[in-house]
C-alpha positions as CSV (number, residue, x, y, z in Angstrom):
1,X,123.3,99.1,85.3
2,X,123.3,101.8,82.6
3,X,126.1,101.7,80.1
4,X,127.1,104.2,77.5
5,X,128.9,104.0,74.1
6,X,130.1,106.9,72.1
7,X,129.6,106.8,68.3
8,X,131.2,109.3,66.0
9,X,129.6,109.5,62.5
10,X,132.1,110.6,59.8
11,X,131.9,110.8,56.0
12,X,134.2,112.1,53.4
13,X,131.7,114.2,51.4
14,X,131.6,117.8,52.5
15,X,130.9,120.6,50.0
16,X,132.9,123.3,51.7
17,X,135.9,121.2,52.9
18,X,136.0,117.8,51.0
19,X,137.8,115.0,52.9
20,X,137.9,117.0,56.1
21,X,137.8,114.0,58.5
22,X,141.4,113.1,57.3
23,X,142.7,116.7,57.3
24,X,145.9,116.9,59.4
25,X,145.6,118.6,62.7
26,X,148.6,118.4,65.1
27,X,150.0,115.4,63.2
28,X,146.9,113.3,63.2
29,X,143.7,113.2,61.1
30,X,140.9,115.3,62.5
31,X,138.7,112.3,63.1
32,X,141.4,110.9,65.3
33,X,141.6,114.1,67.3
34,X,137.9,113.9,67.9
35,X,138.1,110.3,68.9
36,X,140.9,111.0,71.4
37,X,138.8,113.7,73.1
38,X,135.7,111.5,73.2
39,X,137.9,108.7,74.8
40,X,139.1,111.2,77.4
41,X,135.6,111.9,78.5
42,X,135.5,108.5,80.1
43,X,131.9,107.9,79.2
44,X,132.3,104.5,77.5
45,X,134.0,102.9,74.5
46,X,134.3,105.1,71.4
47,X,133.6,103.9,67.8
48,X,133.8,105.8,64.6
49,X,130.9,105.0,62.2
50,X,131.8,105.7,58.6
51,X,131.0,104.8,55.0
52,X,134.7,105.5,54.0
53,X,137.4,102.8,53.8
54,X,140.0,105.6,54.1
55,X,138.5,106.9,57.4
56,X,138.1,103.3,58.7
57,X,141.8,102.7,58.0
58,X,143.0,106.0,59.6
59,X,141.1,105.2,62.8
60,X,142.3,101.6,63.1
61,X,145.9,102.7,62.3
62,X,145.6,105.2,65.3
63,X,144.5,102.4,67.6
64,X,140.9,103.2,67.6
65,X,137.8,101.3,66.4
66,X,135.7,102.0,63.4
67,X,132.8,100.3,61.7
68,X,131.7,100.6,58.1
69,X,128.1,101.6,57.6
70,X,125.8,102.3,54.6
71,X,126.6,105.3,52.4
72,X,122.8,106.0,52.0
73,X,122.0,107.4,55.4
74,X,120.2,110.8,55.3
75,X,121.4,111.8,58.8
76,X,124.1,111.1,61.3
77,X,121.4,109.7,63.6
78,X,120.6,107.0,61.1
79,X,124.3,106.2,60.7
80,X,124.9,105.8,64.5
81,X,121.7,103.7,64.8
82,X,123.1,101.2,62.2
83,X,126.5,101.3,63.9
84,X,125.0,100.6,67.3
85,X,123.4,97.4,65.8
86,X,126.7,96.4,64.4
87,X,128.8,97.1,67.5
88,X,126.3,96.0,70.1
89,X,123.8,93.5,68.7
90,X,123.2,92.2,72.2
91,X,122.1,95.7,73.3
92,X,124.4,95.9,76.3
93,X,124.7,99.6,75.9
94,X,121.5,101.5,76.7
95,X,122.9,105.0,76.1
96,X,124.2,106.1,72.7
97,X,126.3,109.3,72.7
98,X,126.5,110.9,69.2
99,X,129.6,113.2,68.9
100,X,130.1,115.1,65.6
101,X,133.3,114.2,63.8
102,X,134.3,117.8,63.0
103,X,134.9,119.0,66.6
104,X,138.7,118.5,67.0
105,X,139.0,120.9,70.0
106,X,136.1,119.3,71.9
107,X,136.3,119.6,75.6
108,X,135.8,116.0,77.0
109,X,133.8,117.4,79.9
110,X,130.9,118.4,77.7
111,X,130.5,114.9,76.4
112,X,129.9,113.8,80.0
113,X,127.5,116.7,80.5
114,X,125.3,115.4,77.7
115,X,125.4,111.8,78.9
116,X,124.6,112.7,82.5
117,X,121.3,114.2,81.5
118,X,120.0,110.7,80.9
119,X,120.4,110.0,84.7
120,X,116.8,111.4,84.8
121,X,114.7,108.4,83.6
122,X,112.1,110.9,82.2
123,X,114.6,112.2,79.6
124,X,114.8,110.6,76.2
125,X,117.6,112.7,74.6
126,X,120.2,115.0,76.1
127,X,122.0,117.7,74.2
128,X,124.0,120.9,74.9
129,X,123.9,124.7,74.6
130,X,125.9,127.8,75.5
131,X,124.7,131.3,76.1
132,X,125.1,133.5,73.0
133,X,127.7,136.2,73.6
134,X,128.4,137.4,70.0
135,X,125.8,139.8,68.8
136,X,126.1,138.6,65.2
137,X,124.9,135.1,66.2
138,X,121.6,136.4,67.4
139,X,120.2,136.9,63.8
140,X,122.4,134.3,62.1
141,X,120.2,131.4,60.7
142,X,123.1,129.1,60.8
143,X,123.2,129.4,64.6
144,X,120.4,127.2,65.9
145,X,118.8,128.6,69.1
146,X,117.3,126.5,71.9
147,X,114.1,127.7,73.4
148,X,113.7,126.0,76.8
149,X,112.3,126.3,80.2
150,X,115.0,126.5,83.0
151,X,115.2,123.5,85.3
152,X,118.3,124.9,87.0
153,X,121.0,127.3,86.3
154,X,122.8,124.8,84.0
155,X,119.9,122.8,82.6
156,X,116.9,123.5,80.4
157,X,114.0,121.4,79.2
158,X,113.8,122.0,75.4
159,X,110.5,123.4,74.1
160,X,111.7,124.3,70.6
161,X,114.8,124.7,68.3
162,X,114.8,127.3,65.7
163,X,117.0,129.2,63.2
164,X,115.1,132.4,64.0
165,X,115.9,134.8,66.8
166,X,114.0,133.4,69.8
167,X,112.6,133.9,72.3
168,X,111.8,137.6,72.3
169,X,112.0,139.8,75.4
170,X,114.7,140.2,78.0
171,X,117.0,137.3,78.9
172,X,119.7,135.0,77.5
173,X,119.6,133.4,74.1
174,X,121.1,129.9,73.7
175,X,123.3,128.6,70.9
176,X,122.5,124.9,70.3
177,X,125.5,122.5,70.2
178,X,124.7,119.4,68.1
179,X,126.0,116.7,70.4
180,X,123.4,114.2,71.6
181,X,123.0,111.5,74.1
182,X,120.1,109.1,73.3
183,X,118.5,106.5,75.4
184,X,118.8,103.4,73.2
185,X,115.0,102.9,72.9
186,X,114.6,106.6,72.1
187,X,117.1,106.3,69.2
188,X,115.2,103.3,67.9
189,X,112.0,105.2,68.0
190,X,113.5,108.4,66.5
191,X,114.9,106.8,63.4
192,X,111.7,104.9,62.7
193,X,109.6,108.1,62.7
194,X,109.0,109.9,59.4
195,X,110.3,113.5,59.0
196,X,108.0,115.9,60.9
197,X,106.5,119.1,59.5
198,X,108.5,121.6,61.6
199,X,111.6,119.5,61.2
200,X,111.2,119.9,57.4
201,X,110.4,123.6,57.6
202,X,113.3,124.5,59.9
203,X,115.7,121.8,58.6
204,X,116.4,120.7,62.2
205,X,116.2,117.0,62.8
206,X,115.8,117.3,66.6
207,X,112.3,118.8,66.1
208,X,111.1,115.4,65.0
209,X,111.6,114.2,68.6
210,X,109.8,117.2,70.1
211,X,106.9,116.9,67.6
212,X,106.4,113.3,68.6
213,X,106.3,114.0,72.4
214,X,109.9,113.0,73.2
215,X,111.6,114.9,76.0
216,X,114.9,116.6,75.3
217,X,116.9,118.1,78.2
218,X,119.8,120.5,77.5
219,X,123.0,121.1,79.6
220,X,124.3,124.6,79.6
221,X,128.1,124.6,79.0
222,X,130.6,127.4,79.0
223,X,131.4,127.7,75.3
224,X,130.5,126.3,71.8
225,X,133.2,124.0,70.5
226,X,134.8,124.9,67.2
227,X,133.2,123.1,64.3
228,X,135.4,122.7,61.2
229,X,133.5,123.5,58.1
230,X,135.8,125.7,56.1
231,X,139.6,126.1,55.4
232,X,139.6,129.0,57.8
233,X,138.1,126.8,60.5
234,X,140.7,124.2,59.9
235,X,143.6,126.7,60.3
236,X,142.0,128.0,63.5
237,X,141.7,124.4,64.8
238,X,145.4,123.7,64.0
239,X,146.4,126.8,66.0
240,X,144.2,125.8,69.0
241,X,145.6,122.2,69.1
242,X,149.1,123.5,68.8
243,X,148.6,125.6,72.0
244,X,146.5,123.1,73.9
245,X,147.7,121.1,76.9
246,X,148.0,117.3,76.3
247,X,144.9,115.3,77.0
248,X,144.9,113.4,80.3
């Protein structure tokens, strides 16, 4: 049987919003809000992976589980790989879902959508996208685009990820959402690979997988979740949480 575990990497250092995992949103730290939504997805147990004693304490105080990892990891993927080894040394879980720790209004259903992509044994990594509807995102290099071949109305096979406007011609453009589901063996392989040329050029970690022949499928969801990177994002998240229905 396949089993999944959700790991949420979180660290205190953020240049635009220092200490954001512990920022109060609706009476709880942001990292706890993310944890609650990941738990509501019902994919598997949820663990926060952090290098911060303060984050660890906040999660444990809220009734969650956290593990302390090295402060030296260059990416969130490296952090969750270490955390998986700590939490599950027996390798009972063969799917690792990586949820970013700055998505406090995350819809639980999209976590499931990413994990379900791994039901196809040919897929190494699953991730998410939404159709771009805001014109200013088309040329914004901070909005990563997915270039993929359609497998169905709600699923693509990724061919490339880019900060440029792509592809050209008529048709939708897709905004990549950086939530990933890894087959355990694929994560092992991924973190062991050196940075790849296009990964370095585009500054997009997922290109390492494509450049090394790994298959990434992409679920098309309805909207991009709010990522909190600035004080303005934080205020918007607080407003959305205040209006949101309770999690079930």
